[in-house]
C-alpha positions in Angstrom: 86.1 135.7 164.2 89.6 135.1 165.2 92.4 134.5 162.7 92.5 130.7 163.4 88.8 130.3 162.4 89.4 132.3 159.2 92.5 130.3 158.5 90.5 127.0 159.1 87.6 128.0 156.8 90.0 129.2 154.1 91.8 125.9 154.3 88.5 124.0 154.1 87.3 126.1 151.1 90.7 125.6 149.4 90.5 121.8 149.9 87.0 121.7 148.5 88.1 123.8 145.5 91.0 121.5 144.9 88.8 118.4 145.1 86.3 119.9 142.7 89.1 120.8 140.2 90.6 117.3 140.6 87.2 115.7 139.9 86.7 117.8 136.9 90.2 117.1 135.6 89.6 113.3 136.0 86.3 113.6 134.1 88.0 115.5 131.3 90.8 112.9 131.1 88.2 110.1 130.9 86.3 111.8 128.2 89.5 112.4 126.2 90.4 108.8 126.5 86.9 107.7 125.2 87.2 110.2 122.3 90.7 108.8 121.6 89.3 105.2 121.6 86.5 106.2 119.2 88.9 108.0 116.9 91.1 104.9 116.8 88.1 102.8 115.8 87.2 105.3 113.1 90.8 105.3 111.8 90.9 101.5 111.6 87.5 101.4 109.9 88.7 104.0 107.4 91.8 102.1 106.7 89.8 98.9 106.1 87.5 100.7 103.7 90.4 102.1 101.8 92.0 98.7 101.6 88.8 97.2 100.4 88.1 99.8 97.7 91.6 100.3 96.3 90.7 97.8 93.6 87.9 100.0 92.4 90.4 102.7 91.5 92.5 100.1 89.7 89.5 99.2 87.5 89.9 102.4 85.5 93.4 101.2 84.4 92.0 97.8 83.7 89.2 99.3 81.5 91.8 101.3 79.5 93.9 98.2 78.9 90.8 96.1 78.0 89.8 98.8 75.5 93.2 98.7 73.9 93.0 94.9 73.7 89.6 95.1 72.1 90.9 97.5 69.5 93.8 95.2 68.7 91.5 92.2 68.6 89.4 94.0 66.1 92.4 94.7 63.9 93.5 91.0 64.2 89.9 89.9 63.3 89.9 92.1 60.2 93.2 90.7 59.1 92.1 87.1 59.8 89.0 87.7 57.7 91.1 89.1 54.8 93.4 86.0 55.0 90.4 83.7 55.2 88.9 85.4 52.1 92.2 85.0 50.2 92.4 81.3 51.2 88.8 80.8 50.1 89.6 82.4 46.8 92.7 80.2 46.5 90.8 77.1 47.3 88.1 77.9 44.7 90.8 78.7 42.1 92.5 75.3 42.8 89.1 73.5 42.5 88.4 75.2 39.1 91.8 74.3 37.8 91.2 70.6 38.3 
């Protein structure tokens, strides 16, 4: 083989290698773009779930406030019963005095 033939075959092999590498690189870039698109969809779904469930975490605070309101309402109910009892006693005393 002369040097021109060796040089030609080397050039052909080099071009084939470059084409194979370029094809593989294109496939890798396409796969990365698909992964990126799926990651974006997952991110958006996660944000939607977080936005829809944030009120669940707020319910704990609501339950604490509701418990405090219930305790206060119980105290008010007890005081109202005491006032009602005193008014009933006063009404009976007025009726007896007549």
